[in-house]
C-alpha positions as CSV (number, residue, x, y, z in Angstrom):
1,M,4.9,22.3,20.1
2,F,4.1,19.0,18.9
3,N,6.1,15.9,18.2
4,A,7.5,14.3,14.9
5,L,9.9,11.7,13.8
6,V,12.6,13.5,12.2
7,V,15.3,12.1,9.9
8,E,18.5,14.0,9.8
9,K,22.0,13.4,8.2
10,D,25.0,13.9,9.9
11,E,28.6,15.1,8.5
12,D,29.4,11.6,7.6
13,G,26.5,11.3,5.2
14,K,24.6,8.8,7.8
15,T,21.1,9.2,8.6
16,H,19.0,8.7,12.0
17,A,15.7,9.3,13.1
18,A,14.5,10.4,16.3
19,V,11.5,11.5,17.7
20,K,11.6,15.7,18.3
21,E,9.6,18.7,18.9
22,L,8.8,20.9,16.3
23,E,6.5,24.1,15.8
24,I,4.2,25.1,13.3
25,K,6.3,27.6,11.8
26,D,8.8,24.5,11.0
27,L,6.1,22.8,8.6
28,P,6.4,23.3,4.9
29,E,4.0,25.5,2.9
30,G,0.4,24.3,2.1
31,E,-3.2,25.6,2.2
32,V,-4.4,22.9,4.9
33,L,-3.2,22.4,8.2
34,V,-4.1,18.9,9.7
35,S,-4.3,17.7,13.1
36,V,-2.8,14.1,12.3
37,E,-4.4,11.1,14.3
38,Y,-2.9,8.0,12.5
39,S,-0.4,7.2,9.8
40,T,0.8,3.7,8.7
41,L,4.1,1.9,7.4
42,N,4.7,1.3,3.9
43,Y,8.0,-0.2,2.0
44,K,8.6,3.5,1.0
45,D,8.6,4.8,4.5
46,G,11.1,1.9,5.5
47,L,13.4,3.5,2.8
48,C,12.9,6.9,4.0
49,V,13.4,6.0,7.9
50,G,16.3,3.7,7.5
51,P,20.0,4.1,7.2
52,G,20.8,6.2,3.9
53,G,17.6,7.8,3.7
54,G,16.4,6.3,0.6
55,L,14.1,8.4,-1.2
56,V,14.8,11.3,0.7
57,R,16.8,14.4,-0.9
58,N,16.5,17.1,1.5
59,Y,17.3,17.0,5.2
60,P,15.9,17.5,8.0
61,H,12.8,15.1,6.8
62,V,9.4,14.0,8.4
63,P,8.7,10.7,6.5
64,G,5.2,9.2,6.5
65,I,3.4,8.9,3.1
66,D,0.2,8.5,4.7
67,F,-1.9,10.1,7.2
68,A,-5.6,10.5,8.4
69,G,-6.6,13.4,10.8
70,T,-8.8,16.7,11.4
71,V,-8.6,19.8,9.4
72,E,-7.2,22.4,11.9
73,D,-7.3,25.4,9.4
74,S,-7.7,25.7,5.9
75,S,-7.5,28.5,3.2
76,D,-9.1,26.4,0.5
77,P,-12.8,26.3,0.4
78,R,-13.0,22.6,-0.2
79,Y,-12.3,22.0,3.5
80,K,-12.9,23.6,7.0
81,A,-12.0,23.1,10.4
82,G,-13.1,19.9,11.9
83,D,-13.2,18.0,8.5
84,K,-11.8,14.5,8.6
85,V,-9.6,13.7,5.7
86,V,-7.1,11.0,4.5
87,L,-3.9,11.3,2.4
88,T,-1.9,8.9,0.5
89,G,0.6,9.4,-2.4
90,W,1.5,12.7,-3.9
91,R,5.5,12.0,-3.0
92,V,4.3,13.2,0.9
93,G,6.7,11.6,3.1
94,E,9.4,11.7,0.3
95,A,9.6,15.0,-1.2
96,H,7.1,16.8,1.1
97,W,7.1,16.3,4.8
98,G,4.6,13.5,5.8
99,G,2.4,11.8,8.5
100,Y,5.0,11.0,11.1
101,S,4.1,14.1,12.9
102,Q,1.1,15.2,15.1
103,K,0.7,18.1,12.7
104,A,0.9,18.3,8.9
105,R,0.3,21.0,6.3
106,V,-0.3,20.2,2.7
107,K,-1.6,21.3,-0.4
108,A,-5.6,20.8,-0.5
109,D,-5.5,18.8,-4.0
110,W,-3.7,15.9,-2.1
111,L,-6.5,15.4,0.5
112,V,-9.7,13.2,0.2
113,P,-12.6,13.3,2.5
114,L,-13.0,10.4,4.8
115,P,-15.5,8.2,3.3
116,N,-18.6,7.8,5.7
117,G,-18.1,4.4,7.6
118,L,-14.4,4.9,8.1
119,T,-12.6,5.9,10.9
120,T,-9.2,7.5,10.6
121,R,-7.6,4.6,12.4
122,Q,-9.3,2.2,9.9
123,A,-8.2,4.5,7.1
124,M,-4.5,4.1,8.1
125,A,-4.9,0.2,8.4
126,V,-5.7,0.8,4.6
127,G,-3.1,3.3,3.7
128,T,-1.5,3.3,0.5
129,A,-1.2,-0.6,0.4
130,G,-4.6,-1.0,0.7
131,F,-5.5,1.8,-1.5
132,T,-3.2,0.3,-4.2
133,A,-5.1,-3.0,-3.6
134,M,-8.2,-1.4,-4.3
135,I,-7.2,0.5,-7.4
136,A,-5.7,-2.9,-8.8
137,I,-9.1,-4.6,-8.3
138,L,-11.0,-1.8,-10.1
139,A,-8.2,-2.1,-12.8
140,L,-8.8,-5.8,-13.3
141,E,-12.7,-5.4,-13.1
142,D,-12.2,-2.5,-15.6
143,H,-10.3,-5.5,-18.0
144,G,-13.2,-7.9,-17.6
145,L,-12.6,-10.0,-14.5
146,T,-16.0,-11.4,-13.3
147,H,-16.7,-14.0,-10.5
148,E,-17.4,-16.7,-13.2
149,K,-13.9,-16.8,-15.0
150,G,-12.0,-18.3,-12.0
151,E,-9.5,-18.0,-9.4
152,V,-7.5,-14.7,-8.7
153,L,-3.9,-14.9,-7.5
154,V,-2.5,-12.6,-5.2
155,T,1.2,-12.8,-4.6
156,G,3.1,-11.5,-1.4
157,A,-0.4,-12.1,0.2
158,S,0.5,-11.7,3.7
159,G,2.1,-8.2,3.0
160,G,0.1,-5.1,3.3
161,V,-1.3,-4.9,-0.4
162,G,-1.7,-8.7,-0.4
163,S,-3.7,-8.9,2.8
164,V,-6.2,-6.1,1.8
165,A,-6.5,-7.5,-1.7
166,T,-7.2,-11.1,-0.5
167,S,-9.9,-9.9,2.1
168,I,-11.7,-7.3,-0.4
169,L,-11.7,-10.0,-3.2
170,A,-13.0,-12.7,-1.1
171,N,-15.6,-10.5,0.4
172,C,-16.8,-9.4,-3.3
173,G,-17.3,-13.1,-4.2
174,Y,-13.9,-14.0,-5.7
175,Q,-12.0,-17.4,-5.3
176,V,-8.6,-16.4,-4.0
177,A,-5.3,-18.1,-4.2
178,G,-2.7,-16.5,-1.9
179,V,1.0,-16.9,-2.3
180,T,3.2,-16.9,0.6
181,G,6.9,-18.2,1.4
182,R,6.1,-18.4,5.0
183,P,4.0,-21.2,6.0
184,E,2.9,-19.8,9.3
185,T,0.9,-17.2,7.3
186,A,-1.4,-19.8,5.9
187,D,-4.1,-19.6,8.7
188,Y,-4.1,-16.0,8.6
189,L,-4.5,-15.8,4.7
190,R,-7.4,-18.5,5.2
191,D,-9.0,-16.0,7.8
192,L,-8.8,-13.4,5.4
193,G,-10.7,-15.3,2.9
194,A,-8.4,-17.2,0.9
195,S,-9.6,-20.4,-0.8
196,R,-6.2,-21.7,-1.6
197,I,-2.5,-21.3,-0.3
198,V,0.2,-21.6,-3.2
199,D,3.5,-22.1,-1.9
200,R,5.8,-19.5,-3.2
201,A,8.5,-22.1,-4.5
202,D,5.7,-23.2,-7.1
203,V,5.7,-20.0,-8.7
204,A,9.0,-18.3,-8.0
205,E,11.2,-19.8,-10.7
206,V,11.1,-19.1,-14.3
207,T,10.2,-22.1,-16.7
208,K,11.4,-22.5,-20.2
209,R,8.0,-23.2,-21.4
210,P,6.4,-19.5,-22.4
211,L,3.0,-20.9,-21.7
212,E,1.4,-23.2,-19.0
213,S,-1.9,-24.5,-18.1
214,E,-4.5,-21.8,-17.9
215,T,-4.9,-21.4,-14.3
216,W,-5.8,-17.9,-13.2
217,A,-8.3,-15.3,-14.1
218,G,-6.6,-12.5,-12.8
219,C,-3.8,-11.7,-10.4
220,I,-2.4,-9.0,-8.3
221,D,1.2,-9.3,-8.1
222,A,3.4,-7.6,-5.5
223,V,6.5,-9.5,-6.3
224,G,7.7,-8.7,-9.8
225,G,10.6,-10.3,-11.2
226,P,10.9,-14.3,-12.0
227,M,7.4,-14.7,-10.4
228,L,5.8,-12.4,-12.5
229,A,7.2,-14.0,-15.5
230,R,6.2,-17.2,-14.3
231,V,2.3,-16.0,-13.6
232,L,2.0,-14.4,-16.9
233,G,2.3,-18.0,-18.7
234,Q,-0.3,-19.2,-16.4
235,M,-2.8,-16.6,-17.1
236,K,-6.4,-17.8,-18.7
237,Y,-7.2,-16.3,-22.2
238,G,-7.9,-12.5,-21.8
239,G,-6.8,-12.6,-18.2
240,S,-5.0,-9.5,-16.5
241,V,-2.0,-9.3,-14.1
242,A,-2.3,-6.1,-12.0
243,A,1.5,-5.3,-11.4
244,V,1.8,-3.3,-7.9
245,G,5.1,-4.0,-6.7
246,L,8.7,-5.5,-7.4
247,A,9.8,-7.0,-4.0
248,G,11.4,-9.7,-6.2
249,G,13.2,-7.6,-8.4
250,A,12.7,-5.1,-11.0
251,D,13.9,-7.2,-14.2
252,L,11.1,-9.2,-15.9
253,P,12.6,-12.3,-17.6
254,A,9.2,-13.0,-19.6
255,K,8.3,-13.9,-23.2
256,V,5.8,-11.9,-25.3
257,I,3.9,-14.9,-26.2
258,P,1.2,-14.9,-23.4
259,F,0.5,-11.2,-24.8
260,L,0.1,-12.5,-28.5
261,L,-1.3,-16.1,-28.1
262,R,-3.6,-15.6,-24.9
263,G,-4.3,-11.9,-25.0
264,V,-2.9,-11.4,-21.6
265,N,-3.1,-7.8,-20.0
266,L,-0.3,-6.8,-17.8
267,L,-1.4,-3.5,-16.0
268,G,0.7,-1.1,-14.1
269,I,-0.7,0.2,-11.0
270,D,0.5,3.7,-10.0
271,S,-1.2,5.1,-6.6
272,V,1.1,8.1,-6.2
273,L,-0.3,10.4,-8.8
274,Y,-3.8,8.5,-8.9
275,P,-6.3,11.0,-10.3
276,T,-8.3,12.8,-7.3
277,E,-11.8,12.0,-8.3
278,K,-10.9,8.1,-9.1
279,R,-9.4,8.3,-5.7
280,K,-12.8,9.5,-4.1
281,T,-14.3,6.3,-5.9
282,A,-11.6,3.9,-4.8
283,W,-12.3,5.0,-0.9
284,E,-16.0,4.6,-1.5
285,R,-15.3,1.2,-2.6
286,I,-12.8,0.4,0.4
287,A,-15.6,1.4,2.9
288,S,-18.4,-0.7,1.4
289,D,-16.3,-3.7,0.2
290,L,-13.4,-4.3,2.8
291,P,-14.8,-6.2,6.0
292,M,-13.9,-4.1,8.9
293,D,-13.4,-7.3,11.2
294,K,-10.9,-8.6,8.6
295,L,-9.1,-5.4,8.7
296,E,-8.7,-5.2,12.3
297,T,-7.1,-8.7,12.3
298,M,-4.5,-6.9,10.1
299,I,-3.5,-4.3,12.4
300,V,-0.2,-4.1,14.3
301,P,-0.4,-0.8,16.5
302,A,2.7,1.3,16.9
303,T,3.9,4.8,18.0
304,L,6.5,7.3,16.4
305,S,9.4,5.8,18.6
306,D,8.7,2.3,17.2
307,L,9.1,3.3,13.5
308,P,13.0,3.3,13.3
309,K,12.8,-0.6,14.1
310,L,9.8,-1.1,12.2
311,G,11.4,0.7,9.1
312,A,14.2,-1.7,9.1
313,D,11.8,-4.7,9.4
314,I,9.6,-4.0,6.6
315,L,12.8,-3.8,4.2
316,Q,13.5,-7.3,5.2
317,G,10.0,-8.6,4.8
318,Q,9.5,-8.9,8.4
319,V,6.3,-7.0,8.9
320,R,2.7,-9.0,8.3
321,G,-0.5,-7.2,7.9
322,R,-0.9,-3.4,8.4
323,V,1.0,-1.3,11.0
324,V,-1.1,1.6,12.3
325,V,0.8,4.3,13.9
326,D,-0.9,6.5,16.6
327,V,1.2,9.5,16.3
328,N,-0.4,11.0,19.7
329,A,0.6,7.9,21.9
């Protein structure tokens, strides 16, 4: 028997989440059985845990789109008992049972070996949010971002993606401007390496001017909506924006002029189906470029029983940094 956070739906269509005991036979099919050590909390997890079930289609369900742990049993030759592994994406925690459990059984293709230099706890402090931040940085660099070109803007900087992005960029020598609507997070962002704090109000509203002064060499945008539209008009010639989220809305009230007159690139970042070999590269970069002391300052510890409340909090933008869930606590 082992513990898991199970979401169930009652006859009235309402969902509720509680920690319950399960057996190995309850787990879905897969080639690899993992003894989970840590998971984390992302916006998608909040949708799955909270009332209404969000992205969940079949009940009962075990959420948790990320986990890290030790292989217990494997029918796939790539993994053996005792291997340390990490999983993010592949709709685990949405369509397939996830990491809010002391045991998980998944397809071998979904796993990545834990990089040298990272613990399972640190990997979950990174999680999907940090992994997304890393592939966004890789995309910006692939499109020509260098230190010499100027400042990189990070919107939603105190959130999960923004926190890790700010820390990695600063550690790699970039000048980082962090956007936040919460003044109390300014010192936190400076500690992560932000050289400038930008008030959200300064970039939140759409301007009638399609182009403004060339300000940013690159941008990692977790907000979308009017803020993304505004930032596109502030990009330097040939600059790129990596779009990773839509906390500010899915509509993009923008003009095409920044793309035509300044050669601006809008790069869509998807971490769910990101190719396995590229995943390994991204995780290796995380292990080498993310300062572990900075990562530690982002961590908010939690247990399985804390998740229903934390899931509601993250949907309201009330979670700072990275929640790390010790599933065995």
